N, C-alpha and C positions, 0 to 999 in steps of 0.2 A: 104217551106223548114223548117222554124222555127217551124211550127206546127208539122211536122214529127219528128224533134229532140225533142221537148217537149213531144210528145206522146211516143217516144222511151224511154226517161228518166223515165217517169211515169210508163211505162210497166216494166222497170228494177227494179224500187223501189217496185212495187207490186210483182214481182217475188221473190225478196230478203226477203221480210217480212216473208213469211212462212218458208223460209230456216233458218232465224235467230231464229224463234220460235222453229223449229224442232231441231236445234242444242242445244238448252237448254234442250231438253228432252232426248238427247242421254245419255245412261247409260252404263258405262264400268268400271268394278272393278276387275282387275286381282288379282290373289292370287297364292301362292305356299304353299306347306304343306307336311306333312308326316303322315303316319299311321303305327301303329304297333299293333299286336295282335296274336290271335290264328287262324290257318288255318286248316280246317278239310279236310283231303285227304281220300276220301272213294272209295273203289274198288268194292263195291256192297255187298261183304260178310262181310266186317268189315272196320274200318276206323282208321286213326292215326291223332292225334292232334299235330300240330307242330307250333313253332313260325314263324312269317313272317312279312314282312312289305313292304311299297311302298313309293315312292315320287309322288307328284301330282302337276299338273299345270292346272289352270282353270281360268275362268273369269265369273263374273256375267254380263250378257248382258242386264238384267233387273232384278227387285227384285225377279223374279220367275224362271228364266232359267239360267243355267250355263253349258256350255260345259266343259269337264274335260278330261285330259289324265293322266294315272297313269303307272308307271314302278315299278315292284317289283319282289320279290321271297319269297319262304318259305323254311323252313328246310326240313329235310327228316325224315321218320319214317318207321315203319314196321307194317304189318297187317297179318291176316290169309292168308297163301298161298303166301305171298310176303315178302322177306327179306328186301326189300327197296322200298319205294314209295316216289316220290319227285315232287315238283313244282319247276323246275329249274329256270324259269323266266316267267314273264307275262307282257303284255302291254294292258291296257284297255283304250278304247275311249268311254266316257259316256256322257250322257245328264242328268243333275241333275235338277229336277223339285222340287222347294221348296215352302213351305207355311209358311209364318211368323206366329208364335204364339204370339209374342209380339216384341218390338223393338230390343231385344237382342237374341231371340231364334227362331229357325225355324225347322220344320220337313221337310224331303225331301225323294224323291224316285229317284233311279238311274236306268237307262236303257241304253243298248248299246252293245258293243261287247268286247271280250277279245281274244287276241292271246296269247297262252300259250305253253310252252314246258314242258311236263310231262314225267316222266320215271317210269317204273315198273320193278322190278327184281323178277321174280318168285323164290320161295325157292330152287327149283332144276332146275334153268335155267339161261339164260343170260338176260342182261338188254335190255328192250324194251323202246325206246324213240320215241316221236312223237310231232310235232308242229301242233296245230289245232287252229281254230277260232270258238268261240261259242258265243251265246247270254248270256248277263249278266244283272242281275237286283238285286236290293237291297233297303234297307230303312235305314234312320238314323235320328239323331238329332244333331243340331249345336247350340252352345251357345257362345255368344260373350262377354267375361268379360271385355275386353279392346277394344279400338277403332280399332286397326288393327289386333288383335289376336282373334282367335276363337278356341274352343275345341269342340270335338263331339265324338260320338260313332255310329257305324253302323254294320249292317249285310248285306253281299253281297254274292250272289251265282255267282261266276265267271264263272262257266260252267264245261263242261266235256272235259277233254283231252282224245283223243280217238286214239287207234291204230287199224286201220281197218284190217290189215293182221292177227292179233291175236284175234280180236273181244273183246278187253279188253280196259277198260278206267279208268279214275280217276276223280271223281267228286270233285270239289274244291269249298269250302265255307269259308268265312273269317268273324270273329267278331273282329273288330279293334277299337281302340281309335285314334283320329286324332287331329293334331294341324295345324292351317293354319294361314298364315300371308297375310293380304290384303294390297295392295299398295295404 
């Protein structure tokens, strides 16, 4: 009986050693931030450039991978054939893959999806609105001048808001500056 108890204790110790070592390797660095810049709203025949922005929530789950969620909107503009084009709101769910350049800077790529509400008002017609989900991708650079604060710039193609009944859509692209705070 004593032999069984000693063997059980030894087995428990051996099982806990890898768990302790693995716990030290866990990496989780949450952050919040905001981005502001210019959004290009293109109808195909022409485009409007309008200010817009978003808030974001993300976490580095290791030095190279960060899931991220964004919520934002852009202003409205006008293009050839449309008196008003707008990105009313959007929600993006992205995976950020980053490559450190040095200890303070990194380059990254974004991929994921965006659900967006777009609206188009033809010059001689009524407003057309639609909510759609599209593939999103982009690239950026991040620089960390202080321990918990980083700044960056990025280009992102959020996707195409599409109205199937009218066969019309609005391509949305953003060039923004970002500020993030890591906890």
